[in-house]
C-alpha positions in Angstrom: -59.3 20.9 -21.9 -61.4 19.0 -19.4 -60.0 17.0 -16.6 -61.6 14.1 -14.8 -60.7 12.3 -11.6 -59.8 8.6 -11.8 -59.8 6.6 -8.6 -58.3 3.1 -8.2 -58.1 0.8 -5.2 -54.8 -1.0 -5.3 -53.0 -3.4 -3.0 -49.4 -2.9 -2.2 -47.4 -6.0 -1.6 -44.2 -6.1 0.4 -41.1 -8.1 -1.0 -41.9 -11.2 1.1 -45.4 -11.4 -0.6 -47.5 -10.5 2.5 -50.2 -7.9 2.1 -48.9 -4.6 3.6 -51.8 -2.3 3.1 -54.4 -1.1 0.7 -53.9 2.3 -0.9 -56.2 4.4 -2.9 -54.7 6.1 -6.0 -56.4 9.3 -6.8 -55.2 10.9 -10.1 -56.5 13.8 -12.0 -56.0 13.3 -15.7 -57.1 14.6 -19.1 -59.9 12.9 -20.9 -58.7 9.6 -22.2 -56.7 8.7 -19.2 -57.6 5.0 -18.8 -57.7 2.8 -15.7 -54.8 0.8 -17.1 -52.6 3.8 -17.5 -53.3 4.8 -13.9 -52.4 1.3 -12.8 -49.1 1.4 -14.7 -48.2 4.9 -13.3 -49.0 3.7 -9.8 -46.8 0.6 -10.2 -43.9 2.8 -11.3 -44.5 5.0 -8.2 -44.5 2.0 -6.0 -41.2 0.7 -7.6 -39.6 4.1 -7.0 -40.7 3.9 -3.3 -39.3 0.4 -3.0 -36.0 1.6 -4.5 -35.9 4.5 -2.0 -36.6 2.1 0.9 -33.9 -0.2 -0.2 -31.4 2.6 -0.5 -32.3 3.8 3.0 -32.1 0.2 4.4 -28.7 -0.2 2.6 -27.4 3.0 4.1 -28.5 1.9 7.6 -26.7 -1.4 7.2 -23.6 0.4 6.0 -23.7 2.8 9.0 -24.1 -0.1 11.4 -21.2 -2.0 9.8 -19.0 1.2 10.1 -20.0 1.6 13.8 -19.3 -2.1 14.5 -15.9 -1.8 12.9 -14.9 1.2 14.7 -16.0 -0.4 18.0 -13.8 -3.4 17.2 -10.8 -1.2 16.3 -11.3 0.9 19.4 -11.3 -2.3 21.5 -8.2 -3.6 19.8 -6.3 -0.4 20.7 -7.6 -0.4 24.2 -6.8 -4.1 24.8 -3.1 -3.6 24.0 -2.3 -3.7 20.3 1.3 -2.4 19.9 2.2 0.7 18.0 5.3 0.6 15.7 7.6 3.5 15.9 10.8 4.0 13.7 13.6 5.8 15.6 17.3 6.4 16.0 18.9 4.7 19.1 20.4 7.2 21.5 21.0 5.3 24.8 19.9 2.6 27.3 19.8 3.5 30.9 20.1 0.3 32.9 19.5 1.8 36.3 16.2 3.5 35.4 15.2 0.8 32.9 14.5 3.3 30.1 15.7 3.9 26.5 16.0 7.2 24.8 15.5 7.4 21.0 14.9 10.2 18.4 11.7 9.5 16.6 11.7 9.3 12.8 8.2 7.9 12.2 5.9 8.1 15.2 3.3 5.3 14.1 -0.3 5.4 13.0 -2.4 5.0 16.2 -4.0 7.9 17.9 -1.7 7.4 20.9 1.3 7.7 18.8 0.1 10.9 17.2 -0.6 12.5 20.6 2.5 11.3 22.5 5.3 11.3 19.9 6.6 14.0 17.5 8.9 13.5 14.5 12.5 14.5 15.1 12.0 14.8 18.9 13.5 12.6 21.7 11.3 10.1 23.3 11.8 7.9 26.4 10.4 4.4 26.7 10.2 2.3 29.8 11.7 -1.2 29.3 11.9 -4.5 31.2 15.1 -6.1 30.2 14.7 -9.3 32.5 11.8 -11.7 33.0 9.8 -14.1 30.9 9.3 -13.5 27.2 5.8 -12.5 27.8 6.6 -9.7 30.2 10.0 -8.4 29.3 11.1 -6.2 26.4 12.6 -8.4 23.7 15.4 -7.3 21.3 16.1 -8.7 17.9 19.1 -7.7 15.8 18.5 -8.7 12.3 16.1 -11.4 13.5 18.5 -12.9 16.0 18.0 -12.5 19.8 20.1 -9.7 21.3 20.5 -7.5 24.4 19.8 -3.7 24.7 23.5 -3.2 25.5 24.4 -4.7 22.0 22.7 -1.8 20.1 25.2 0.9 19.1 24.2 4.6 19.3 22.8 6.1 16.1 21.3 2.7 15.0 17.8 2.7 13.4 15.4 0.6 15.4 11.7 -0.3 15.3 10.1 0.0 18.7 6.8 -1.8 19.3 5.1 -0.1 22.3 1.9 0.7 24.1 0.9 3.0 26.9 1.5 1.5 30.4 -1.7 0.2 32.0 -1.1 1.9 35.4 0.1 5.3 33.9 -1.0 6.3 30.4 1.8 8.9 30.0 4.5 6.2 30.3 5.3 4.5 27.0 6.2 0.7 27.6 8.4 -0.9 24.9 7.5 -4.5 24.2 9.9 -5.3 21.4 12.9 -3.6 19.7 14.0 -4.7 16.2 17.3 -3.3 15.1 17.3 -2.6 11.3 20.7 -3.2 9.6 21.7 -0.8 6.9 22.2 -1.9 3.3 26.0 -1.7 3.7 25.9 -3.8 6.8 23.7 -6.5 5.1 26.1 -6.5 2.1 29.1 -6.9 4.3 27.4 -9.7 6.4 26.3 -11.8 3.4 29.5 -11.3 1.4 31.6 -12.6 4.2 29.6 -15.8 4.4 
């Protein structure tokens, strides 16, 4: 079977409609390969190239979005977003302004995973006095309380972040006391 070369000059157009460049399509085909068939095949090849270019562009946009999101999340952690830790209350030391707890759930941030271990004791620095913006606040079932009001063995949620001056010190910003189901039943049945 004989082959012949078919050469076409085609113009490639970008999606915006501007002329991108002129290409020459050189195909080797069997006898009977028409100019129209060459044009159709070339258009299919161009469509595949466009699809590939869109896919690459889509992946690039997706990668930029992920990078931007991780940058924002990293900034939020660095700027002082608190970490929630569930723990069992052990004691409050008024002289040293610290609390000691036994960690049940350390939290989801990278700091929590590095600094706290499940079923281990942890010490948090607290500031019991001062303005609401700077001190450690305590809420017992949603009502304002004091650290001395929390009984030993009580389950608490501690919202904390590393201290700005010393990253090894954990500074508690808020403490929520969780009432057990029995305590909630007793409280609301008596009312």
